[in-house]
HTML snippet that shows the backbone in 3Dmol.js (N, CA, C, O; Angstrom):
<script src="https://3Dmol.org/build/3Dmol-min.js"></script>
<div id="view" style="width:600px;height:400px;position:relative"></div>
<script>
const pdb = `
ATOM      1  N   MET A   1      -1.584   2.832   7.547  1.00  0.00           N
ATOM      2  CA  MET A   1      -0.457   3.560   7.013  1.00  0.00           C
ATOM      3  C   MET A   1      -0.881   4.160   5.673  1.00  0.00           C
ATOM      4  O   MET A   1      -1.641   3.553   4.918  1.00  0.00           O
ATOM      5  N   PHE A   2      -0.380   5.353   5.396  1.00  0.00           N
ATOM      6  CA  PHE A   2      -0.695   6.071   4.169  1.00  0.00           C
ATOM      7  C   PHE A   2       0.589   6.417   3.429  1.00  0.00           C
ATOM      8  O   PHE A   2       1.637   6.609   4.046  1.00  0.00           O
ATOM      9  N   THR A   3       0.505   6.496   2.111  1.00  0.00           N
ATOM     10  CA  THR A   3       1.639   6.858   1.271  1.00  0.00           C
ATOM     11  C   THR A   3       1.423   8.277   0.761  1.00  0.00           C
ATOM     12  O   THR A   3       0.357   8.608   0.241  1.00  0.00           O
ATOM     13  N   MET A   4       2.455   9.116   0.917  1.00  0.00           N
ATOM     14  CA  MET A   4       2.325  10.515   0.542  1.00  0.00           C
ATOM     15  C   MET A   4       3.470  10.940  -0.363  1.00  0.00           C
ATOM     16  O   MET A   4       4.591  10.446  -0.245  1.00  0.00           O
ATOM     17  N   VAL A   5       3.172  11.863  -1.269  1.00  0.00           N
ATOM     18  CA  VAL A   5       4.164  12.443  -2.156  1.00  0.00           C
ATOM     19  C   VAL A   5       4.200  13.940  -1.849  1.00  0.00           C
ATOM     20  O   VAL A   5       3.160  14.581  -1.697  1.00  0.00           O
ATOM     21  N   PHE A   6       5.420  14.487  -1.761  1.00  0.00           N
ATOM     22  CA  PHE A   6       5.594  15.911  -1.472  1.00  0.00           C
ATOM     23  C   PHE A   6       6.337  16.594  -2.610  1.00  0.00           C
ATOM     24  O   PHE A   6       7.230  16.011  -3.225  1.00  0.00           O
ATOM     25  N   ARG A   7       5.953  17.843  -2.882  1.00  0.00           N
ATOM     26  CA  ARG A   7       6.631  18.649  -3.891  1.00  0.00           C
ATOM     27  C   ARG A   7       6.489  20.113  -3.523  1.00  0.00           C
ATOM     28  O   ARG A   7       5.598  20.493  -2.764  1.00  0.00           O
ATOM     29  N   ARG A   8       7.373  20.929  -4.067  1.00  0.00           N
ATOM     30  CA  ARG A   8       7.276  22.376  -3.871  1.00  0.00           C
ATOM     31  C   ARG A   8       6.363  22.952  -4.946  1.00  0.00           C
ATOM     32  O   ARG A   8       6.357  22.504  -6.093  1.00  0.00           O
ATOM     33  N   SER A   9       5.592  23.958  -4.543  1.00  0.00           N
ATOM     34  CA  SER A   9       4.691  24.621  -5.485  1.00  0.00           C
ATOM     35  C   SER A   9       4.476  26.053  -5.014  1.00  0.00           C
ATOM     36  O   SER A   9       3.936  26.283  -3.932  1.00  0.00           O
ATOM     37  N   GLY A  10       4.897  27.004  -5.825  1.00  0.00           N
ATOM     38  CA  GLY A  10       4.682  28.404  -5.484  1.00  0.00           C
ATOM     39  C   GLY A  10       5.292  28.815  -4.159  1.00  0.00           C
ATOM     40  O   GLY A  10       4.708  29.624  -3.438  1.00  0.00           O
ATOM     41  N   GLY A  11       6.450  28.278  -3.821  1.00  0.00           N
ATOM     42  CA  GLY A  11       7.107  28.630  -2.571  1.00  0.00           C
ATOM     43  C   GLY A  11       6.615  27.863  -1.358  1.00  0.00           C
ATOM     44  O   GLY A  11       7.123  28.077  -0.257  1.00  0.00           O
ATOM     45  N   LYS A  12       5.658  26.989  -1.522  1.00  0.00           N
ATOM     46  CA  LYS A  12       5.113  26.172  -0.434  1.00  0.00           C
ATOM     47  C   LYS A  12       5.419  24.703  -0.704  1.00  0.00           C
ATOM     48  O   LYS A  12       5.758  24.329  -1.827  1.00  0.00           O
ATOM     49  N   TRP A  13       5.300  23.884   0.316  1.00  0.00           N
ATOM     50  CA  TRP A  13       5.357  22.439   0.167  1.00  0.00           C
ATOM     51  C   TRP A  13       3.936  21.916   0.130  1.00  0.00           C
ATOM     52  O   TRP A  13       3.090  22.339   0.919  1.00  0.00           O
ATOM     53  N   VAL A  14       3.674  21.000  -0.781  1.00  0.00           N
ATOM     54  CA  VAL A  14       2.355  20.389  -0.910  1.00  0.00           C
ATOM     55  C   VAL A  14       2.530  18.880  -0.812  1.00  0.00           C
ATOM     56  O   VAL A  14       3.419  18.302  -1.439  1.00  0.00           O
ATOM     57  N   GLY A  15       1.672  18.253  -0.018  1.00  0.00           N
ATOM     58  CA  GLY A  15       1.692  16.802   0.114  1.00  0.00           C
ATOM     59  C   GLY A  15       0.382  16.219  -0.366  1.00  0.00           C
ATOM     60  O   GLY A  15      -0.674  16.822  -0.176  1.00  0.00           O
ATOM     61  N   LEU A  16       0.437  15.064  -0.980  1.00  0.00           N
ATOM     62  CA  LEU A  16      -0.745  14.381  -1.503  1.00  0.00           C
ATOM     63  C   LEU A  16      -0.741  12.949  -1.005  1.00  0.00           C
ATOM     64  O   LEU A  16       0.257  12.242  -1.147  1.00  0.00           O
ATOM     65  N   CYS A  17      -1.848  12.519  -0.424  1.00  0.00           N
ATOM     66  CA  CYS A  17      -2.003  11.137   0.033  1.00  0.00           C
ATOM     67  C   CYS A  17      -2.503  10.293  -1.140  1.00  0.00           C
ATOM     68  O   CYS A  17      -3.545  10.584  -1.726  1.00  0.00           O
ATOM     69  N   LEU A  18      -1.753   9.252  -1.472  1.00  0.00           N
ATOM     70  CA  LEU A  18      -2.095   8.433  -2.636  1.00  0.00           C
ATOM     71  C   LEU A  18      -3.300   7.530  -2.396  1.00  0.00           C
ATOM     72  O   LEU A  18      -3.968   7.130  -3.349  1.00  0.00           O
ATOM     73  N   GLU A  19      -3.583   7.210  -1.155  1.00  0.00           N
ATOM     74  CA  GLU A  19      -4.697   6.307  -0.872  1.00  0.00           C
ATOM     75  C   GLU A  19      -6.063   6.973  -0.958  1.00  0.00           C
ATOM     76  O   GLU A  19      -7.059   6.290  -1.201  1.00  0.00           O
ATOM     77  N   ASN A  20      -6.138   8.297  -0.765  1.00  0.00           N
ATOM     78  CA  ASN A  20      -7.447   8.937  -0.730  1.00  0.00           C
ATOM     79  C   ASN A  20      -7.506  10.305  -1.425  1.00  0.00           C
ATOM     80  O   ASN A  20      -8.585  10.891  -1.505  1.00  0.00           O
ATOM     81  N   GLY A  21      -6.383  10.829  -1.928  1.00  0.00           N
ATOM     82  CA  GLY A  21      -6.380  12.090  -2.648  1.00  0.00           C
ATOM     83  C   GLY A  21      -6.420  13.331  -1.777  1.00  0.00           C
ATOM     84  O   GLY A  21      -6.561  14.437  -2.298  1.00  0.00           O
ATOM     85  N   ILE A  22      -6.303  13.181  -0.485  1.00  0.00           N
ATOM     86  CA  ILE A  22      -6.303  14.324   0.419  1.00  0.00           C
ATOM     87  C   ILE A  22      -4.944  15.012   0.332  1.00  0.00           C
ATOM     88  O   ILE A  22      -3.912  14.355   0.201  1.00  0.00           O
ATOM     89  N   SER A  23      -4.957  16.344   0.407  1.00  0.00           N
ATOM     90  CA  SER A  23      -3.706  17.089   0.318  1.00  0.00           C
ATOM     91  C   SER A  23      -3.577  18.059   1.480  1.00  0.00           C
ATOM     92  O   SER A  23      -4.551  18.387   2.157  1.00  0.00           O
ATOM     93  N   GLY A  24      -2.345  18.508   1.691  1.00  0.00           N
ATOM     94  CA  GLY A  24      -2.049  19.503   2.711  1.00  0.00           C
ATOM     95  C   GLY A  24      -0.841  20.297   2.265  1.00  0.00           C
ATOM     96  O   GLY A  24      -0.011  19.801   1.503  1.00  0.00           O
ATOM     97  N   GLN A  25      -0.739  21.535   2.741  1.00  0.00           N
ATOM     98  CA  GLN A  25       0.402  22.355   2.344  1.00  0.00           C
ATOM     99  C   GLN A  25       0.913  23.155   3.527  1.00  0.00           C
ATOM    100  O   GLN A  25       0.202  23.372   4.508  1.00  0.00           O
ATOM    101  N   GLY A  26       2.178  23.593   3.413  1.00  0.00           N
ATOM    102  CA  GLY A  26       2.788  24.401   4.450  1.00  0.00           C
ATOM    103  C   GLY A  26       4.045  25.061   3.933  1.00  0.00           C
ATOM    104  O   GLY A  26       4.520  24.754   2.839  1.00  0.00           O
ATOM    105  N   ASP A  27       4.579  25.972   4.727  1.00  0.00           N
ATOM    106  CA  ASP A  27       5.814  26.663   4.343  1.00  0.00           C
ATOM    107  C   ASP A  27       7.011  25.721   4.357  1.00  0.00           C
ATOM    108  O   ASP A  27       7.958  25.909   3.593  1.00  0.00           O
ATOM    109  N   ALA A  28       6.975  24.711   5.219  1.00  0.00           N
ATOM    110  CA  ALA A  28       8.033  23.706   5.313  1.00  0.00           C
ATOM    111  C   ALA A  28       7.426  22.328   5.071  1.00  0.00           C
ATOM    112  O   ALA A  28       6.222  22.134   5.240  1.00  0.00           O
ATOM    113  N   LYS A  29       8.253  21.388   4.680  1.00  0.00           N
ATOM    114  CA  LYS A  29       7.761  20.037   4.392  1.00  0.00           C
ATOM    115  C   LYS A  29       7.087  19.413   5.613  1.00  0.00           C
ATOM    116  O   LYS A  29       6.043  18.771   5.494  1.00  0.00           O
ATOM    117  N   GLU A  30       7.692  19.608   6.789  1.00  0.00           N
ATOM    118  CA  GLU A  30       7.106  19.033   8.004  1.00  0.00           C
ATOM    119  C   GLU A  30       5.762  19.674   8.344  1.00  0.00           C
ATOM    120  O   GLU A  30       4.876  19.010   8.882  1.00  0.00           O
ATOM    121  N   GLN A  31       5.607  20.962   8.031  1.00  0.00           N
ATOM    122  CA  GLN A  31       4.325  21.618   8.245  1.00  0.00           C
ATOM    123  C   GLN A  31       3.270  21.045   7.289  1.00  0.00           C
ATOM    124  O   GLN A  31       2.124  20.826   7.682  1.00  0.00           O
ATOM    125  N   ALA A  32       3.662  20.807   6.040  1.00  0.00           N
ATOM    126  CA  ALA A  32       2.747  20.192   5.080  1.00  0.00           C
ATOM    127  C   ALA A  32       2.348  18.796   5.541  1.00  0.00           C
ATOM    128  O   ALA A  32       1.188  18.406   5.407  1.00  0.00           O
ATOM    129  N   LEU A  33       3.301  18.042   6.084  1.00  0.00           N
ATOM    130  CA  LEU A  33       3.008  16.709   6.608  1.00  0.00           C
ATOM    131  C   LEU A  33       2.021  16.794   7.767  1.00  0.00           C
ATOM    132  O   LEU A  33       1.080  16.003   7.833  1.00  0.00           O
ATOM    133  N   ALA A  34       2.222  17.736   8.677  1.00  0.00           N
ATOM    134  CA  ALA A  34       1.322  17.888   9.821  1.00  0.00           C
ATOM    135  C   ALA A  34      -0.092  18.238   9.361  1.00  0.00           C
ATOM    136  O   ALA A  34      -1.067  17.691   9.874  1.00  0.00           O
ATOM    137  N   LYS A  35      -0.202  19.150   8.393  1.00  0.00           N
ATOM    138  CA  LYS A  35      -1.521  19.525   7.864  1.00  0.00           C
ATOM    139  C   LYS A  35      -2.189  18.344   7.165  1.00  0.00           C
ATOM    140  O   LYS A  35      -3.399  18.150   7.276  1.00  0.00           O
ATOM    141  N   LEU A  36      -1.397  17.566   6.451  1.00  0.00           N
ATOM    142  CA  LEU A  36      -1.931  16.398   5.759  1.00  0.00           C
ATOM    143  C   LEU A  36      -2.412  15.351   6.755  1.00  0.00           C
ATOM    144  O   LEU A  36      -3.483  14.770   6.579  1.00  0.00           O
ATOM    145  N   ARG A  37      -1.632  15.111   7.792  1.00  0.00           N
ATOM    146  CA  ARG A  37      -2.074  14.176   8.841  1.00  0.00           C
ATOM    147  C   ARG A  37      -3.385  14.636   9.476  1.00  0.00           C
ATOM    148  O   ARG A  37      -4.290  13.834   9.706  1.00  0.00           O
ATOM    149  N   GLU A  38      -3.473  15.928   9.754  1.00  0.00           N
ATOM    150  CA  GLU A  38      -4.689  16.487  10.353  1.00  0.00           C
ATOM    151  C   GLU A  38      -5.888  16.291   9.426  1.00  0.00           C
ATOM    152  O   GLU A  38      -6.967  15.906   9.876  1.00  0.00           O
ATOM    153  N   ALA A  39      -5.700  16.553   8.140  1.00  0.00           N
ATOM    154  CA  ALA A  39      -6.791  16.391   7.173  1.00  0.00           C
ATOM    155  C   ALA A  39      -7.211  14.928   7.054  1.00  0.00           C
ATOM    156  O   ALA A  39      -8.403  14.629   6.977  1.00  0.00           O
ATOM    157  N   ILE A  40      -6.242  14.019   7.039  1.00  0.00           N
ATOM    158  CA  ILE A  40      -6.563  12.586   6.956  1.00  0.00           C
ATOM    159  C   ILE A  40      -7.324  12.142   8.193  1.00  0.00           C
ATOM    160  O   ILE A  40      -8.302  11.400   8.092  1.00  0.00           O
ATOM    161  N   GLN A  41      -6.879  12.595   9.365  1.00  0.00           N
ATOM    162  CA  GLN A  41      -7.564  12.204  10.596  1.00  0.00           C
ATOM    163  C   GLN A  41      -9.002  12.712  10.608  1.00  0.00           C
ATOM    164  O   GLN A  41      -9.911  11.989  11.015  1.00  0.00           O
ATOM    165  N   SER A  42      -9.212  13.949  10.163  1.00  0.00           N
ATOM    166  CA  SER A  42     -10.577  14.497  10.086  1.00  0.00           C
ATOM    167  C   SER A  42     -11.442  13.686   9.127  1.00  0.00           C
ATOM    168  O   SER A  42     -12.606  13.400   9.405  1.00  0.00           O
ATOM    169  N   PHE A  43     -10.848  13.321   7.993  1.00  0.00           N
ATOM    170  CA  PHE A  43     -11.571  12.518   7.003  1.00  0.00           C
ATOM    171  C   PHE A  43     -11.917  11.141   7.575  1.00  0.00           C
ATOM    172  O   PHE A  43     -13.043  10.666   7.420  1.00  0.00           O
ATOM    173  N   GLU A  44     -10.959  10.509   8.229  1.00  0.00           N
ATOM    174  CA  GLU A  44     -11.209   9.183   8.806  1.00  0.00           C
ATOM    175  C   GLU A  44     -12.253   9.251   9.919  1.00  0.00           C
ATOM    176  O   GLU A  44     -13.058   8.331  10.063  1.00  0.00           O
ATOM    177  N   ASP A  45     -12.251  10.327  10.708  1.00  0.00           N
ATOM    178  CA  ASP A  45     -13.273  10.511  11.746  1.00  0.00           C
ATOM    179  C   ASP A  45     -14.657  10.627  11.115  1.00  0.00           C
ATOM    180  O   ASP A  45     -15.619  10.040  11.610  1.00  0.00           O
ATOM    181  N   ALA A  46     -14.756  11.381  10.027  1.00  0.00           N
ATOM    182  CA  ALA A  46     -16.039  11.539   9.332  1.00  0.00           C
ATOM    183  C   ALA A  46     -16.501  10.209   8.750  1.00  0.00           C
ATOM    184  O   ALA A  46     -17.685   9.880   8.815  1.00  0.00           O
ATOM    185  N   ARG A  47     -15.568   9.441   8.178  1.00  0.00           N
ATOM    186  CA  ARG A  47     -15.919   8.123   7.621  1.00  0.00           C
ATOM    187  C   ARG A  47     -16.401   7.171   8.699  1.00  0.00           C
ATOM    188  O   ARG A  47     -17.273   6.339   8.451  1.00  0.00           O
ATOM    189  N   ALA A  48     -15.836   7.289   9.902  1.00  0.00           N
ATOM    190  CA  ALA A  48     -16.259   6.423  11.008  1.00  0.00           C
ATOM    191  C   ALA A  48     -17.710   6.712  11.399  1.00  0.00           C
ATOM    192  O   ALA A  48     -18.428   5.814  11.837  1.00  0.00           O
ATOM    193  N   LEU A  49     -18.131   7.945  11.241  1.00  0.00           N
ATOM    194  CA  LEU A  49     -19.508   8.329  11.581  1.00  0.00           C
ATOM    195  C   LEU A  49     -20.486   8.062  10.445  1.00  0.00           C
ATOM    196  O   LEU A  49     -21.669   7.823  10.685  1.00  0.00           O
ATOM    197  N   ASP A  50     -20.001   8.101   9.224  1.00  0.00           N
ATOM    198  CA  ASP A  50     -20.866   7.933   8.054  1.00  0.00           C
ATOM    199  C   ASP A  50     -20.217   6.944   7.090  1.00  0.00           C
ATOM    200  O   ASP A  50     -19.322   7.308   6.327  1.00  0.00           O
ATOM    201  N   GLY A  51     -20.665   5.715   7.126  1.00  0.00           N
ATOM    202  CA  GLY A  51     -20.097   4.654   6.303  1.00  0.00           C
ATOM    203  C   GLY A  51     -20.314   4.827   4.811  1.00  0.00           C
ATOM    204  O   GLY A  51     -19.726   4.095   4.014  1.00  0.00           O
ATOM    205  N   SER A  52     -21.151   5.784   4.417  1.00  0.00           N
ATOM    206  CA  SER A  52     -21.408   5.980   2.993  1.00  0.00           C
ATOM    207  C   SER A  52     -20.376   6.898   2.333  1.00  0.00           C
ATOM    208  O   SER A  52     -20.417   7.087   1.117  1.00  0.00           O
ATOM    209  N   ILE A  53     -19.465   7.464   3.102  1.00  0.00           N
ATOM    210  CA  ILE A  53     -18.435   8.330   2.518  1.00  0.00           C
ATOM    211  C   ILE A  53     -17.474   7.448   1.738  1.00  0.00           C
ATOM    212  O   ILE A  53     -16.913   6.486   2.264  1.00  0.00           O
ATOM    213  N   TYR A  54     -17.303   7.796   0.485  1.00  0.00           N
ATOM    214  CA  TYR A  54     -16.518   6.995  -0.452  1.00  0.00           C
ATOM    215  C   TYR A  54     -15.064   7.459  -0.480  1.00  0.00           C
ATOM    216  O   TYR A  54     -14.783   8.655  -0.407  1.00  0.00           O
ATOM    217  N   THR A  55     -14.157   6.513  -0.585  1.00  0.00           N
ATOM    218  CA  THR A  55     -12.746   6.831  -0.757  1.00  0.00           C
ATOM    219  C   THR A  55     -12.118   5.817  -1.697  1.00  0.00           C
ATOM    220  O   THR A  55     -12.520   4.655  -1.738  1.00  0.00           O
ATOM    221  N   SER A  56     -11.121   6.276  -2.453  1.00  0.00           N
ATOM    222  CA  SER A  56     -10.392   5.369  -3.330  1.00  0.00           C
ATOM    223  C   SER A  56      -9.020   5.958  -3.602  1.00  0.00           C
ATOM    224  O   SER A  56      -8.825   7.166  -3.468  1.00  0.00           O
ATOM    225  N   PRO A  57      -8.071   5.119  -3.980  1.00  0.00           N
ATOM    226  CA  PRO A  57      -6.732   5.623  -4.320  1.00  0.00           C
ATOM    227  C   PRO A  57      -6.802   6.542  -5.532  1.00  0.00           C
ATOM    228  O   PRO A  57      -7.696   6.420  -6.369  1.00  0.00           O
ATOM    229  N   ILE A  58      -5.837   7.470  -5.614  1.00  0.00           N
ATOM    230  CA  ILE A  58      -5.808   8.339  -6.783  1.00  0.00           C
ATOM    231  C   ILE A  58      -5.325   7.548  -7.994  1.00  0.00           C
ATOM    232  O   ILE A  58      -4.647   6.529  -7.862  1.00  0.00           O
ATOM    233  N   SER A  59      -5.682   8.031  -9.155  1.00  0.00           N
ATOM    234  CA  SER A  59      -5.273   7.363 -10.393  1.00  0.00           C
ATOM    235  C   SER A  59      -3.868   7.820 -10.788  1.00  0.00           C
ATOM    236  O   SER A  59      -3.358   8.814 -10.271  1.00  0.00           O
ATOM    237  N   ILE A  60      -3.262   7.092 -11.699  1.00  0.00           N
ATOM    238  CA  ILE A  60      -1.956   7.477 -12.229  1.00  0.00           C
ATOM    239  C   ILE A  60      -2.056   8.856 -12.884  1.00  0.00           C
ATOM    240  O   ILE A  60      -1.136   9.664 -12.755  1.00  0.00           O
ATOM    241  N   GLY A  61      -3.145   9.133 -13.577  1.00  0.00           N
ATOM    242  CA  GLY A  61      -3.339  10.432 -14.199  1.00  0.00           C
ATOM    243  C   GLY A  61      -3.358  11.566 -13.180  1.00  0.00           C
ATOM    244  O   GLY A  61      -2.777  12.626 -13.410  1.00  0.00           O
ATOM    245  N   GLU A  62      -4.038  11.334 -12.041  1.00  0.00           N
ATOM    246  CA  GLU A  62      -4.074  12.353 -10.993  1.00  0.00           C
ATOM    247  C   GLU A  62      -2.689  12.566 -10.378  1.00  0.00           C
ATOM    248  O   GLU A  62      -2.314  13.697 -10.068  1.00  0.00           O
ATOM    249  N   LEU A  63      -1.936  11.492 -10.203  1.00  0.00           N
ATOM    250  CA  LEU A  63      -0.573  11.614  -9.681  1.00  0.00           C
ATOM    251  C   LEU A  63       0.299  12.391 -10.669  1.00  0.00           C
ATOM    252  O   LEU A  63       1.071  13.261 -10.267  1.00  0.00           O
ATOM    253  N   HIS A  64       0.178  12.079 -11.942  1.00  0.00           N
ATOM    254  CA  HIS A  64       0.944  12.788 -12.972  1.00  0.00           C
ATOM    255  C   HIS A  64       0.599  14.273 -12.950  1.00  0.00           C
ATOM    256  O   HIS A  64       1.494  15.115 -13.027  1.00  0.00           O
ATOM    257  N   GLU A  65      -0.683  14.602 -12.846  1.00  0.00           N
ATOM    258  CA  GLU A  65      -1.102  16.001 -12.792  1.00  0.00           C
ATOM    259  C   GLU A  65      -0.501  16.700 -11.569  1.00  0.00           C
ATOM    260  O   GLU A  65      -0.044  17.838 -11.671  1.00  0.00           O
ATOM    261  N   PHE A  66      -0.500  16.037 -10.435  1.00  0.00           N
ATOM    262  CA  PHE A  66       0.076  16.616  -9.210  1.00  0.00           C
ATOM    263  C   PHE A  66       1.564  16.899  -9.389  1.00  0.00           C
ATOM    264  O   PHE A  66       2.057  17.947  -8.972  1.00  0.00           O
ATOM    265  N   LEU A  67       2.265  15.975 -10.002  1.00  0.00           N
ATOM    266  CA  LEU A  67       3.712  16.121 -10.146  1.00  0.00           C
ATOM    267  C   LEU A  67       4.118  17.102 -11.242  1.00  0.00           C
ATOM    268  O   LEU A  67       5.230  17.630 -11.215  1.00  0.00           O
ATOM    269  N   THR A  68       3.241  17.350 -12.194  1.00  0.00           N
ATOM    270  CA  THR A  68       3.588  18.221 -13.327  1.00  0.00           C
ATOM    271  C   THR A  68       2.679  19.433 -13.428  1.00  0.00           C
ATOM    272  O   THR A  68       2.532  19.987 -14.517  1.00  0.00           O
ATOM    273  N   PHE A  69       2.073  19.860 -12.351  1.00  0.00           N
ATOM    274  CA  PHE A  69       1.088  20.939 -12.363  1.00  0.00           C
ATOM    275  C   PHE A  69       1.650  22.240 -12.894  1.00  0.00           C
ATOM    276  O   PHE A  69       0.928  22.982 -13.560  1.00  0.00           O
ATOM    277  N   GLU A  70       2.907  22.548 -12.628  1.00  0.00           N
ATOM    278  CA  GLU A  70       3.521  23.794 -13.068  1.00  0.00           C
ATOM    279  C   GLU A  70       4.624  23.485 -14.076  1.00  0.00           C
ATOM    280  O   GLU A  70       5.805  23.547 -13.734  1.00  0.00           O
ATOM    281  N   PRO A  71       4.257  23.154 -15.311  1.00  0.00           N
ATOM    282  CA  PRO A  71       5.253  22.694 -16.283  1.00  0.00           C
ATOM    283  C   PRO A  71       6.273  23.751 -16.695  1.00  0.00           C
ATOM    284  O   PRO A  71       7.339  23.404 -17.203  1.00  0.00           O
ATOM    285  N   ASP A  72       5.969  25.035 -16.487  1.00  0.00           N
ATOM    286  CA  ASP A  72       6.899  26.085 -16.895  1.00  0.00           C
ATOM    287  C   ASP A  72       8.069  26.243 -15.920  1.00  0.00           C
ATOM    288  O   ASP A  72       9.092  26.836 -16.266  1.00  0.00           O
ATOM    289  N   GLU A  73       7.920  25.722 -14.728  1.00  0.00           N
ATOM    290  CA  GLU A  73       8.996  25.804 -13.744  1.00  0.00           C
ATOM    291  C   GLU A  73      10.005  24.695 -13.992  1.00  0.00           C
ATOM    292  O   GLU A  73       9.615  23.563 -14.277  1.00  0.00           O
ATOM    293  N   PRO A  74      11.290  24.997 -13.890  1.00  0.00           N
ATOM    294  CA  PRO A  74      12.290  23.933 -14.059  1.00  0.00           C
ATOM    295  C   PRO A  74      12.196  22.909 -12.927  1.00  0.00           C
ATOM    296  O   PRO A  74      11.969  23.271 -11.773  1.00  0.00           O
ATOM    297  N   ARG A  75      12.367  21.659 -13.255  1.00  0.00           N
ATOM    298  CA  ARG A  75      12.271  20.570 -12.286  1.00  0.00           C
ATOM    299  C   ARG A  75      13.665  20.176 -11.819  1.00  0.00           C
ATOM    300  O   ARG A  75      14.283  19.273 -12.382  1.00  0.00           O
ATOM    301  N   THR A  76      14.153  20.849 -10.801  1.00  0.00           N
ATOM    302  CA  THR A  76      15.472  20.524 -10.268  1.00  0.00           C
ATOM    303  C   THR A  76      15.381  19.787  -8.947  1.00  0.00           C
ATOM    304  O   THR A  76      16.329  19.117  -8.538  1.00  0.00           O
ATOM    305  N   GLU A  77      14.220  19.909  -8.264  1.00  0.00           N
ATOM    306  CA  GLU A  77      14.083  19.252  -6.968  1.00  0.00           C
ATOM    307  C   GLU A  77      13.716  17.786  -7.133  1.00  0.00           C
ATOM    308  O   GLU A  77      13.238  17.361  -8.185  1.00  0.00           O
ATOM    309  N   GLN A  78      13.944  17.036  -6.091  1.00  0.00           N
ATOM    310  CA  GLN A  78      13.539  15.640  -6.078  1.00  0.00           C
ATOM    311  C   GLN A  78      12.217  15.538  -5.345  1.00  0.00           C
ATOM    312  O   GLN A  78      11.951  16.291  -4.408  1.00  0.00           O
ATOM    313  N   PHE A  79      11.401  14.610  -5.777  1.00  0.00           N
ATOM    314  CA  PHE A  79      10.147  14.362  -5.095  1.00  0.00           C
ATOM    315  C   PHE A  79      10.413  13.382  -3.961  1.00  0.00           C
ATOM    316  O   PHE A  79      11.353  12.590  -4.014  1.00  0.00           O
ATOM    317  N   GLU A  80       9.587  13.449  -2.952  1.00  0.00           N
ATOM    318  CA  GLU A  80       9.767  12.554  -1.813  1.00  0.00           C
ATOM    319  C   GLU A  80       8.508  11.719  -1.627  1.00  0.00           C
ATOM    320  O   GLU A  80       7.396  12.246  -1.633  1.00  0.00           O
ATOM    321  N   LEU A  81       8.687  10.436  -1.465  1.00  0.00           N
ATOM    322  CA  LEU A  81       7.604   9.509  -1.225  1.00  0.00           C
ATOM    323  C   LEU A  81       7.789   8.984   0.193  1.00  0.00           C
ATOM    324  O   LEU A  81       8.852   8.464   0.531  1.00  0.00           O
ATOM    325  N   ARG A  82       6.746   9.120   1.032  1.00  0.00           N
ATOM    326  CA  ARG A  82       6.833   8.674   2.423  1.00  0.00           C
ATOM    327  C   ARG A  82       5.691   7.749   2.768  1.00  0.00           C
ATOM    328  O   ARG A  82       4.571   7.921   2.288  1.00  0.00           O
ATOM    329  N   ALA A  83       5.974   6.783   3.589  1.00  0.00           N
ATOM    330  CA  ALA A  83       4.931   5.973   4.197  1.00  0.00           C
ATOM    331  C   ALA A  83       4.757   6.525   5.605  1.00  0.00           C
ATOM    332  O   ALA A  83       5.714   6.588   6.377  1.00  0.00           O
ATOM    333  N   VAL A  84       3.530   6.926   5.937  1.00  0.00           N
ATOM    334  CA  VAL A  84       3.272   7.625   7.194  1.00  0.00           C
ATOM    335  C   VAL A  84       2.095   6.977   7.905  1.00  0.00           C
ATOM    336  O   VAL A  84       1.081   6.645   7.291  1.00  0.00           O
ATOM    337  N   TYR A  85       2.248   6.807   9.186  1.00  0.00           N
ATOM    338  CA  TYR A  85       1.123   6.380  10.012  1.00  0.00           C
ATOM    339  C   TYR A  85       0.391   7.620  10.424  1.00  0.00           C
ATOM    340  O   TYR A  85       0.914   8.415  11.205  1.00  0.00           O
ATOM    341  N   ALA A  86      -0.826   7.813   9.912  1.00  0.00           N
ATOM    342  CA  ALA A  86      -1.582   9.032  10.209  1.00  0.00           C
ATOM    343  C   ALA A  86      -2.717   8.719  11.164  1.00  0.00           C
ATOM    344  O   ALA A  86      -3.473   9.615  11.539  1.00  0.00           O
TER     345      ALA A  86
END
`;
const viewer = $3Dmol.createViewer("view");
viewer.addModel(pdb, "pdb");
viewer.setStyle({}, {cartoon: {color: "spectrum"}});
viewer.zoomTo();
viewer.render();
</script>
């Protein structure tokens, strides 16, 4: 299971996986989720073939940067945190 955070950015939805830093985006939140799942699956497939591929959870600083990347835009939306089986 993976934990993901979603936010709007430039008219798109962007999702970030907290366990490995992989991201995905789409016009709709569900599209961003689908792209993120696809990216995670590709990454996990590559790791299965090459055990030397490194992964680690993102840092608090990286999460803060993701959530505040566009500081000039007003923050009226709520962020969503999901636990997803990818």
